C-alpha positions in Angstrom: 73.4 98.3 137.9 72.9 101.3 135.7 72.3 101.1 132.0 75.5 102.9 131.2 78.1 101.1 129.1 81.1 103.0 130.2 80.2 104.5 133.6 80.0 102.9 137.0 79.0 104.8 140.1 81.0 104.2 143.3 78.0 102.5 144.8 78.1 99.9 142.0 81.8 99.1 142.3 83.6 96.6 144.6 87.3 95.7 145.1 86.8 92.8 142.7 86.3 95.2 139.8 90.0 96.1 139.3 90.1 94.8 135.7 87.1 97.1 134.9 87.9 100.3 136.8 91.5 100.0 138.0 92.8 99.7 141.5 92.0 103.3 142.7 88.4 103.3 141.6 87.8 99.7 142.8 89.0 100.8 146.2 86.9 103.9 146.3 83.8 102.0 145.3 84.5 99.3 147.9 84.8 101.9 150.7 81.8 103.9 149.5 79.6 100.8 149.5 81.0 99.1 152.6 82.3 101.7 155.0 80.0 104.7 154.7 77.7 102.9 157.1 80.7 102.8 159.5 80.8 106.6 159.6 83.7 106.9 157.2 83.1 109.8 154.8 83.9 109.1 151.1 83.1 111.7 148.5 80.7 110.4 145.9 81.7 109.9 142.3 81.8 107.6 139.3 84.4 105.7 137.2 84.9 105.8 133.5 85.7 102.2 132.8 88.8 100.8 131.1 86.5 99.6 128.3 86.1 103.3 127.5 89.9 103.7 127.1 90.0 100.8 124.6 86.8 102.2 122.9 88.7 105.6 122.4 91.7 103.9 120.9 89.5 101.7 118.6 87.3 104.6 117.5 90.3 106.8 116.6 92.2 103.8 115.0 95.4 104.6 116.9 96.1 101.2 118.7 98.5 100.0 116.0 100.1 103.4 115.8 100.8 103.1 119.6 102.3 99.6 119.2 104.7 100.9 116.4 105.7 103.8 118.6 106.5 101.6 121.6 108.4 99.1 119.4 111.1 101.9 119.1 111.5 102.1 122.9 114.9 102.0 124.6 114.4 102.5 128.3 118.1 102.8 129.0 118.3 105.9 126.8 116.5 108.7 128.6 116.2 110.9 125.6 114.6 108.0 123.6 112.2 107.3 126.5 111.2 111.0 126.6 110.6 111.1 122.9 108.6 107.8 122.7 106.5 108.9 125.7 105.7 112.3 124.1 104.7 110.7 120.8 102.4 108.1 122.6 100.7 110.8 124.6 100.1 113.1 121.7 98.7 110.2 119.7 96.0 109.7 122.4 95.5 113.5 123.0 94.8 113.9 119.3 92.1 111.2 119.5 88.7 112.7 120.4 86.5 111.1 123.0 83.8 109.2 121.2 80.4 110.9 121.3 78.6 108.0 122.9 81.2 107.9 125.7 81.1 111.7 126.2 77.3 111.6 126.5 77.6 109.2 129.3 80.3 111.2 131.1 78.2 114.5 130.8 75.1 112.8 132.1 77.0 111.4 135.1 78.6 114.7 135.8 75.2 116.4 135.7 73.9 113.9 138.3 76.9 114.7 140.5 76.0 118.4 140.2 72.4 117.6 141.3 73.9 116.2 144.5 76.5 118.8 145.2 75.4 121.9 143.3 75.6 123.3 139.8 79.0 123.4 138.1 80.5 121.4 141.0 84.2 121.0 141.3 85.6 117.5 140.8 88.9 115.7 140.9 89.7 113.7 137.8 92.0 110.8 138.7 93.7 108.1 136.6 93.2 104.5 137.7 95.2 101.9 135.9 94.0 98.3 135.8 97.3 97.0 137.2 97.3 99.7 139.9 97.2 99.4 143.7 97.8 95.6 143.8 99.1 94.2 147.0 102.5 93.3 145.5 103.0 96.3 143.1 102.3 100.0 143.4 101.5 102.0 140.3 100.6 105.0 142.5 101.6 108.3 141.0 102.4 106.8 137.6 99.5 108.5 135.9 98.0 112.0 136.3 95.4 113.6 138.5 93.6 116.9 137.8 92.0 118.9 140.6 89.4 121.7 140.7 87.8 120.7 137.4 84.5 122.6 136.6 82.2 122.2 133.6 82.1 120.2 130.4 85.0 121.7 128.6 87.5 121.3 131.4 86.2 117.9 132.2 86.7 116.7 128.6 90.2 118.0 128.5 91.1 116.4 131.9 89.8 113.1 130.7 91.8 113.1 127.5 94.9 114.0 129.5 94.3 111.2 132.0 93.9 108.7 129.2 97.2 109.9 127.7 99.0 109.8 131.0 99.1 106.0 130.7 102.2 106.7 128.7 104.1 109.1 130.9 107.8 108.4 130.9 107.7 107.0 134.4 104.7 104.8 133.7 106.4 103.3 130.6 109.6 102.7 132.6 107.7 101.2 135.5 105.8 98.7 133.4 109.0 97.6 131.7 110.8 97.2 135.0 107.9 95.2 136.5 107.3 93.2 133.4 103.9 94.4 132.6 102.9 94.5 128.9 101.9 98.0 127.8 98.8 96.7 126.1 97.7 94.5 128.9 97.2 97.6 131.1 94.1 99.7 130.5 93.1 103.0 132.1 90.0 103.9 134.0 89.2 107.4 135.3 87.7 108.4 138.6 85.6 111.5 138.8 84.8 112.5 142.4 83.6 115.5 144.3 86.5 117.6 145.5 87.0 118.0 149.2 87.8 121.6 149.9 91.1 120.8 151.6 92.5 123.9 149.9 90.8 125.7 152.8 92.1 123.3 155.4 94.6 120.4 155.2 95.2 117.0 153.8 97.7 114.2 153.9 98.6 110.5 153.7 98.6 107.8 156.4 99.8 104.2 156.7 98.6 101.5 159.0 102.2 100.4 159.4 105.4 102.2 160.1 106.9 102.9 156.7 110.5 102.6 157.8 110.5 99.5 160.1 107.3 97.6 159.2 106.1 97.9 162.9 102.4 97.0 162.5 100.8 98.4 165.6 100.9 102.1 164.6 99.0 104.4 162.3 101.5 106.8 160.8 99.8 110.1 159.6 101.3 113.0 157.7 99.6 116.2 157.0 100.0 119.7 155.5 97.9 122.7 154.7 96.0 122.8 151.4 95.5 120.2 148.7 97.5 116.9 149.0 99.6 117.1 145.9 102.4 118.9 147.6 103.0 116.1 150.1 103.1 113.5 147.4 105.4 115.6 145.2 107.7 116.3 148.2 107.3 120.1 148.0 106.6 120.4 151.7 107.9 119.0 154.9 104.6 117.8 156.5 103.5 117.3 160.1 103.9 113.7 161.4 101.9 111.7 163.9 102.0 108.2 165.3 99.0 106.6 166.9 99.2 103.3 168.7 96.4 101.0 167.4 95.9 98.4 170.3 95.0 101.0 173.0 93.2 103.3 170.5 90.8 100.5 170.1 90.3 100.3 173.8 89.2 103.9 173.9 92.5 105.6 174.9 94.1 108.6 173.2 97.5 107.2 172.3 99.2 109.8 170.1 102.6 108.5 171.0 104.7 110.8 168.8 104.2 114.0 166.8 106.5 116.3 164.9 105.7 119.7 163.4 106.7 120.1 159.8 107.8 123.4 158.2 104.9 123.4 155.7 106.1 126.5 153.9 103.6 126.4 151.0 100.1 125.2 150.4 98.2 124.4 147.2 94.9 126.2 146.8 92.4 126.7 144.0 93.4 129.0 141.1 91.9 132.5 140.7 89.3 131.4 138.1 91.5 131.2 134.9 90.6 127.8 133.6 94.2 127.2 132.7 95.4 127.8 136.3 93.4 125.3 138.2 95.6 125.2 141.3 98.4 127.4 142.6 100.9 127.4 145.5 101.0 130.2 148.1 103.1 130.8 151.1 101.8 129.6 154.5 101.7 132.3 157.2 104.5 132.0 159.8 102.1 131.5 162.6 100.4 128.6 160.8 103.7 126.9 160.0 104.6 126.6 163.7 101.4 124.9 164.6 100.0 121.5 163.6 97.6 121.4 160.6 95.1 119.2 162.5 94.3 118.9 166.2 94.6 115.9 168.4 91.0 114.8 168.1 91.3 114.9 164.3 94.5 112.8 164.5 92.7 110.2 166.6 89.7 110.2 164.2 91.9 109.7 161.2 93.6 106.8 163.1 90.2 105.2 163.8 89.3 105.5 160.1 92.6 103.9 159.2 92.1 100.9 161.6 88.5 100.4 160.3 89.8 100.4 156.7 92.7 98.1 157.4 90.3 95.6 159.2 87.9 95.7 156.3 90.6 95.0 153.6 92.3 92.4 155.8 88.9 90.6 156.2 88.4 90.7 152.4 91.8 89.1 151.8 91.9 86.8 154.8 95.3 88.0 155.8 96.8 91.2 157.4 96.6 94.0 154.8 98.5 97.2 155.9 97.0 100.2 154.0 98.3 103.4 152.4 95.4 105.9 152.7 94.9 109.5 151.5 92.8 111.9 153.6 91.5 115.4 153.3 89.8 117.9 155.6 87.0 120.0 154.1 87.6 123.7 155.1 83.9 124.6 154.5 82.4 121.9 156.8 85.4 121.0 159.0 84.8 117.3 158.3 87.4 114.7 157.5 87.2 112.5 154.3 89.0 109.5 153.0 89.8 110.0 149.3 91.9 106.9 148.5 93.1 103.6 150.1 95.5 101.1 148.6 97.6 98.2 150.0 101.0 99.2 151.3 103.5 97.4 149.0 106.9 97.8 150.6 107.2 96.8 154.3 104.3 94.3 154.1 106.2 92.4 151.4 109.4 92.0 153.3 110.5 88.9 155.1 109.6 88.9 158.8 112.2 86.3 159.8 115.3 88.2 158.9 116.5 91.4 160.6 119.1 93.6 158.7 120.8 96.1 160.9 123.4 98.7 159.6 126.0 100.2 161.9 128.4 103.1 161.4 131.9 101.9 162.4 133.2 105.5 162.4 131.8 109.0 162.5 132.8 112.2 160.7 131.6 115.7 160.1 127.9 115.9 159.5 127.2 118.0 156.4 123.4 117.9 156.3 120.5 116.2 158.2 116.9 115.4 157.3 114.3 112.7 157.8 115.7 109.2 157.3 113.9 106.9 154.9 114.7 103.2 155.5 117.5 102.0 157.8 120.4 101.5 155.4 123.8 103.2 154.9 125.4 104.0 151.6 128.5 105.9 150.4 129.6 107.3 147.1 130.1 110.4 144.9 127.6 113.2 145.1 125.7 114.3 142.0 123.7 117.5 142.4 120.9 117.8 139.8 119.0 121.0 139.7 116.2 120.0 137.3 115.2 117.2 134.8 117.5 118.6 132.1 120.5 117.3 134.1 119.3 113.7 134.5 121.1 112.3 131.5 124.5 113.1 133.1 123.8 110.9 136.2 125.9 107.8 136.5 124.9 104.6 138.3 126.1 104.3 141.9 126.2 108.0 142.5 124.3 109.7 145.3 121.5 111.8 143.8 121.0 115.2 145.4 118.0 117.4 144.3 115.6 119.9 145.6 112.8 117.4 145.2 111.9 114.5 142.8 108.9 113.7 140.6 108.0 110.5 138.8 109.9 111.8 135.8 113.1 111.2 137.8 112.5 107.5 138.4 114.6 106.0 135.6 117.6 107.7 137.2 116.6 107.1 140.8 116.7 103.3 140.4 120.5 103.6 139.7 121.3 105.8 142.7 123.2 104.5 145.7 121.2 107.0 147.9 118.9 110.0 147.5 119.0 113.3 149.3 116.4 116.0 148.8 115.9 119.5 150.2 112.2 119.1 150.6 109.7 116.4 151.4 108.5 114.1 154.3 108.3 110.4 154.7 105.4 110.1 152.2 106.9 112.2 149.5 107.8 110.9 146.1 111.5 110.5 146.8 110.7 108.6 150.1 108.2 106.2 148.4 110.5 105.4 145.5 113.6 104.9 147.7 111.6 102.5 149.9 110.6 100.5 146.9 114.2 100.4 145.6 115.5 99.6 149.1 118.0 102.4 149.1 118.6 105.0 151.9 117.2 108.5 151.4 117.4 111.7 153.5 114.5 114.0 152.7 113.6 117.4 154.0 117.4 118.2 154.2 116.7 121.9 153.5 119.8 123.3 151.7 121.5 120.1 150.7 121.9 121.2 147.1 123.9 124.2 148.2 126.0 122.5 150.8 126.9 119.3 148.9 129.0 119.6 145.8 129.0 117.3 142.8 132.0 115.0 142.9 132.3 115.1 146.7 132.4 111.8 148.6 129.8 111.3 151.4 128.3 108.6 153.5 124.5 108.6 153.9 123.2 107.0 157.1 119.6 106.2 157.8 120.6 103.7 160.5 120.5 106.2 163.4 116.8 106.7 164.1 114.5 109.3 162.6 117.3 111.7 161.7 119.1 110.9 158.5 122.7 112.1 158.4 125.1 112.9 155.5 128.7 112.6 156.7 131.7 114.0 154.9 133.8 111.3 153.3 133.3 107.6 152.6 133.2 106.2 156.2 133.3 102.6 157.3 130.1 100.8 158.1 128.8 97.2 158.3 125.6 95.2 158.0 124.5 92.6 160.5 122.0 90.0 159.3 120.0 88.2 162.0 117.8 85.1 161.4 114.8 85.6 163.6 114.0 82.0 164.1 111.7 80.8 166.8 113.9 80.3 169.8 113.4 77.9 172.6 111.7 79.4 175.6 113.9 79.8 178.7 113.0 80.6 182.3 115.3 83.6 182.6 113.7 86.6 181.0 116.0 88.2 178.4 115.2 91.9 178.2 116.8 94.9 176.4 118.5 98.2 177.4 117.3 101.0 175.2 117.7 104.8 175.3 116.7 106.1 171.8 113.0 105.9 171.1 113.6 106.2 167.4 115.2 102.8 167.4 112.4 101.1 169.3 110.2 99.9 166.5 113.0 98.2 164.6 114.6 96.7 167.7 111.3 95.2 168.9 111.7 92.5 166.3 114.7 91.0 168.1 113.5 88.2 170.4 113.0 89.7 173.9 110.9 89.7 177.0 110.6 93.5 177.2 112.7 96.5 178.2 114.8 96.1 181.3 116.1 99.7 181.2 115.0 102.7 179.3 116.8 105.9 180.4 115.0 109.3 180.6 118.3 111.1 180.2 118.5 110.4 176.4 114.9 111.7 175.9 115.4 114.8 178.0 118.7 115.6 176.2 117.5 114.9 172.6 113.7 115.7 172.7 113.6 118.5 175.2 117.0 120.1 175.9 115.7 122.3 178.7 116.3 122.0 182.5 112.8 121.2 184.0 113.2 123.8 186.7 113.9 126.4 184.0 110.5 125.6 182.6 108.8 126.0 186.0 110.7 129.2 186.9 111.9 130.8 183.6 112.1 134.1 185.5 115.1 132.8 187.4 117.2 132.1 184.2 119.8 134.8 184.0 121.2 134.0 180.5 119.0 135.9 178.0 120.1 133.7 175.1 118.9 130.7 177.1 115.6 132.5 177.8 115.1 133.3 174.1 115.8 129.6 173.2 113.4 128.4 175.8 110.7 130.8 174.6 111.2 129.6 171.0 111.1 125.9 171.9 107.9 126.3 174.0 106.1 128.6 171.6 102.4 127.6 171.6 102.4 126.2 175.2 100.6 128.4 177.7 102.2 126.2 180.4 105.9 125.7 179.6 105.9 122.7 181.9 103.5 121.0 179.5 106.1 121.1 176.8 108.4 119.0 179.0 105.5 116.6 179.9 104.3 116.2 176.3 107.8 115.6 174.8 108.9 113.3 177.6 105.7 111.3 177.4 106.1 110.9 173.6 109.6 109.5 174.0 108.6 107.0 176.7 105.3 106.1 174.9 107.2 105.3 171.7 109.4 102.7 173.5 106.5 101.4 175.7 104.3 100.9 172.6 107.0 99.2 170.6 107.2 96.4 173.2 103.6 96.4 174.3 102.2 94.4 176.2 105.6 93.2 177.5 107.0 95.1 180.5 109.0 98.3 179.9 111.0 99.5 182.8 111.7 103.2 182.6 114.2 104.7 185.0 113.3 108.2 186.3 116.0 110.8 185.6 119.5 110.2 186.9 121.5 113.1 185.6 124.4 114.2 187.8 124.4 117.9 188.7 127.1 118.8 186.2 125.0 117.0 183.4 121.8 118.9 184.4 123.8 122.1 184.2 124.4 121.6 180.5 120.7 121.8 179.7 119.2 125.2 178.8 118.8 127.2 181.9 120.5 124.5 184.0 123.3 126.6 185.4 120.9 128.7 187.4 119.5 125.7 189.2 122.5 123.4 189.8 125.3 123.7 192.4 128.9 122.9 191.5 130.0 119.7 193.2 133.5 118.2 193.5 132.2 114.7 193.0 128.8 114.7 191.1 128.9 110.9 190.8 128.3 110.7 194.5 126.4 114.0 194.8 122.9 115.4 194.3 121.5 112.7 191.9 118.8 110.1 191.7 116.2 109.7 194.4 117.7 112.5 196.6 116.5 115.1 194.1 112.9 114.0 193.8 111.7 115.2 197.2 114.1 118.2 197.6 112.7 121.7 197.0 115.5 122.4 194.5 114.0 119.8 192.1 110.6 118.7 193.5 108.7 120.6 190.8 110.9 119.2 188.1 110.2 115.6 189.4 106.5 116.5 189.4 106.8 117.1 185.6 108.4 113.7 185.1 105.6 112.1 187.1 102.9 113.9 185.0 104.5 112.6 181.8 104.6 109.0 183.2 100.9 109.3 184.3 100.0 110.6 180.8 101.6 107.5 179.2 99.8 105.1 181.5 96.4 106.8 182.0 95.8 108.7 178.8 97.5 106.4 176.3 96.7 103.2 178.1 100.2 101.9 178.1 100.0 100.2 181.5 103.0 97.9 180.7 105.1 100.9 181.8 107.0 100.1 185.1 108.8 103.0 186.8 112.2 102.6 188.5 114.0 104.8 191.0 117.7 105.3 190.7 120.4 105.8 193.3 118.2 105.5 196.4 120.7 105.6 199.3 118.6 105.0 202.4 115.3 103.3 203.4 114.0 106.6 204.6 114.7 108.1 201.2 112.7 105.3 199.6 109.7 106.2 201.8 109.9 109.9 200.8 110.1 109.1 197.1 107.1 106.8 197.2 105.2 109.5 199.0 106.2 112.1 196.5 105.1 109.9 193.6 101.8 109.3 195.4 101.3 113.1 195.6 101.8 113.3 191.8 99.2 110.7 191.0 101.5 107.7 190.7 100.3 105.4 193.4 101.9 102.0 193.6 99.4 99.3 192.8 96.8 101.6 191.4 96.0 100.7 187.8 98.6 97.9 188.2 101.4 100.4 188.6 104.7 98.7 189.7 107.7 100.7 191.0 111.2 99.2 191.0 114.4 100.4 192.5 117.9 100.3 191.0 120.1 98.2 193.2 123.3 99.9 192.7 124.6 100.9 196.1 125.8 98.3 198.7 123.2 99.6 201.1 120.5 98.4 198.7 121.6 94.8 198.9 122.5 94.9 202.6 119.0 96.3 203.6 117.0 94.7 200.8 114.4 93.3 203.2 113.6 96.9 204.3 113.7 98.3 200.8 111.3 95.5 199.7 108.6 97.2 201.8 108.5 100.0 199.3 109.3 98.5 195.9 107.9 95.8 193.6 111.2 94.7 192.2 114.9 95.5 191.9 117.3 95.9 189.0 121.0 95.6 189.6 123.1 98.4 188.2 126.4 96.6 187.9 128.4 99.7 186.9 127.7 101.8 190.0 127.5 98.8 192.2 131.0 97.7 191.2 132.3 101.2 191.6 131.0 101.6 195.1 131.8 98.0 196.2 135.5 98.2 195.1 135.9 102.0 195.7 137.0 102.5 192.1 136.1 105.6 190.0 134.6 103.9 186.9 135.8 106.8 184.7 139.4 106.6 185.9 141.8 105.5 183.1 144.5 104.7 185.7 142.2 102.3 187.5 140.5 100.8 184.5 142.0 97.4 185.0 140.8 97.3 188.6 137.2 98.0 187.6 135.8 94.5 187.1 132.2 93.3 187.7 133.5 89.7 187.9 135.4 90.5 191.2 134.3 88.1 193.9 133.3 91.0 196.2 131.0 92.3 193.5 129.5 88.9 192.8 128.9 88.3 196.5 126.8 91.5 196.9 125.0 90.8 193.6 124.2 87.3 195.0 122.9 88.9 198.2 120.6 91.2 196.2 119.1 88.4 194.1 118.5 86.1 197.1 117.0 89.0 199.1 114.6 89.9 196.3 113.6 86.2 196.0 113.1 86.0 199.8 110.7 88.9 199.6 108.9 87.6 196.5 110.1 90.6 194.5 111.4 90.7 190.9 115.1 90.6 190.5 116.9 91.8 187.3 120.1 93.3 186.1 120.4 96.2 183.6 124.1 97.0 183.9 126.8 96.5 181.3 128.4 93.4 182.7 126.2 90.6 181.2 126.4 92.2 177.8 130.2 92.2 177.9 130.9 89.0 179.8 128.9 85.8 179.0 130.4 84.1 182.1 128.8 86.8 184.3 125.5 86.1 182.7 126.1 82.4 183.5 126.7 83.4 187.1 123.5 85.4 187.3 121.4 82.4 186.0 123.0 80.1 188.6 122.0 82.6 191.3 118.4 82.5 190.1 118.0 86.0 188.7 114.6 86.6 187.1 115.7 88.8 184.2 118.8 89.9 182.4 118.7 93.2 180.4 121.2 93.5 177.6 122.3 95.8 174.8 120.5 94.9 171.6 123.6 93.6 169.8 124.3 91.2 172.7 120.9 89.5 173.1 121.2 86.5 170.8 124.7 85.6 172.0 123.8 85.8 175.7 120.5 84.1 175.0 122.4 81.0 173.9 124.6 81.1 176.9 121.6 81.4 179.3 119.9 78.5 177.5 123.0 76.4 177.9 123.4 77.3 181.6 119.7 76.6 182.4 120.1 73.2 180.8 123.3 72.4 182.8 121.7 73.3 186.1 118.4 71.5 185.3 116.4 74.7 185.4 
């Protein structure tokens, strides 16, 4: 321990020193002491203790003055709050830093300069003694000053940090969270700057911020210093990395999204009053990611190491909120802060709240969804802080961006919409804490939405948040996730949208019985695979231009398809890992393929696409073989590169045994060899020939999943889309049940898995009962049917003594 009274170097600080140096500094010291040896880079620095803050107030004799000022506080009156905050800050700013304290600060700064160079640049960061606790986040309540050089600038920055304990938002936050103003002290952290102004920086969480899914690291990043991300001034890049297989040595970047990143914060030009400034990011840089894949994986490894360390210290799981920065001079990655995540980690794990839109309307704006709730109300567009006093409780706040000064108003909003920002911006963080829906990065929402207009804000439809015109009907479903009795029949889930996977994984399940590639291809890719292989054959120039725009940055256009498809499948597969996830290879009909970009030049017009060129028949045909090869590459990437070997592949609409042989050979050519790396391949049993010849099909497949929709259609000879024959289409018909029974018994006879993924058991509990009686291995259901059918299956098993 040094002889300093008011200074502690990071190497002298542990996480137990919160009362002395605040949460931020205690965490920095803990990491510097304990994690540097684990190859995590933390810039060196020192803390000015909270004792120094009280020493400053005592020396200047202003403590009683502050108490009198705060006695006049009325937090419900915004103008009063602003006036009281301003008086309190000026009281501290007028108090000079005591000479003995300043001498210690100068000496410590000189020592830092010896390590990093004369007149070194430092960050001066506030660290409140009630900050960064596991159950309360004071992050962003006080000020940070970047690119500080020399004694004069350092003295000024320290004074401003001390005064920032009484920013309007800090005062309001303490009141709302029942902290006494004079029980909270302020420490200051002074640490070497990482030159991320020349590279990039961001924030990452060891938990999904929207659903609480704990097996991912969620990383955001943008060019320049990190303040813009926190303030919501940029829409950052986003990355998800799957922790379990990352620790096994795989490279599981299961999802990534390019942000617009229009501006970046860099150092000022040398004028001491302009320490940082924002500049435009070149168009070419905006379109690319701010860090490469290896850097994403390295950051994720840092995050996992940090989470394990803090979890070990607290003897319980401790998801973390971590700030990172890349040094543009050295190219190295640094961790500049870590604190406990305080929203998702505090929520009950035994209750699932799911919101559903009961009707849809015109979509006015879209952005990134925050949370999973829905709200409706009157719009109130506020251009700047001067308009905050006119905001009424229950309105929907619409703004370009928000800062901590807006928080007293934000807590009264039904929902929040901002033009700018990503999922770690200020608006997102606060809306999460308040448990209200927010749509951030909605571009021109302040121009499209008008004050007084009624809208519905939905964050319940995946990553994309939607603002609908009018107050639309919606409802909330609350599910008690109690421990349910184990049953023999596996209850699996049908799922198409990867964006719903993390949240739905909390519903009791035995895995995914059907994940469709069609949704991912439509929503994530939008281009016909053959148009990527042979763009030169696309005749529509507009389509060509769109394809070029979407695939910009890919030397191999096919890799765009592979990467995007792999990300969608990996997100679902990771969400349910290590449970089995059955993914059906593409089963578009020719008319559906034709609607994809460039599709018309590769598809023939068929009179009856339902019975035409679809499913297995495409995979080995020259008209689609190269497209199928792209699908196979994507599946191989998920299994071999990301380590998600719980992925099972399924072949749809395989008419003949000879066709089965050809498809298995085609998959083998593309590196997907049945049995290799435990790869299982199933077949959809949805054509009568599949059940009639199940002994022969069993020679090629590991299992069968009954597609009751097509099987009913082809058994009864009924067009499932015909309104006239709707009453005739019934999966419960005895002929359909007979052929379903044949399929189940045939699979069992050949020691193959039998399951069903059609609509019937979700709609008809009695059909699920029939399946259990026949001895089916698994039933795959729509998410909202699982608990109801689960109880029916449990009752049936009990009745038949299973």
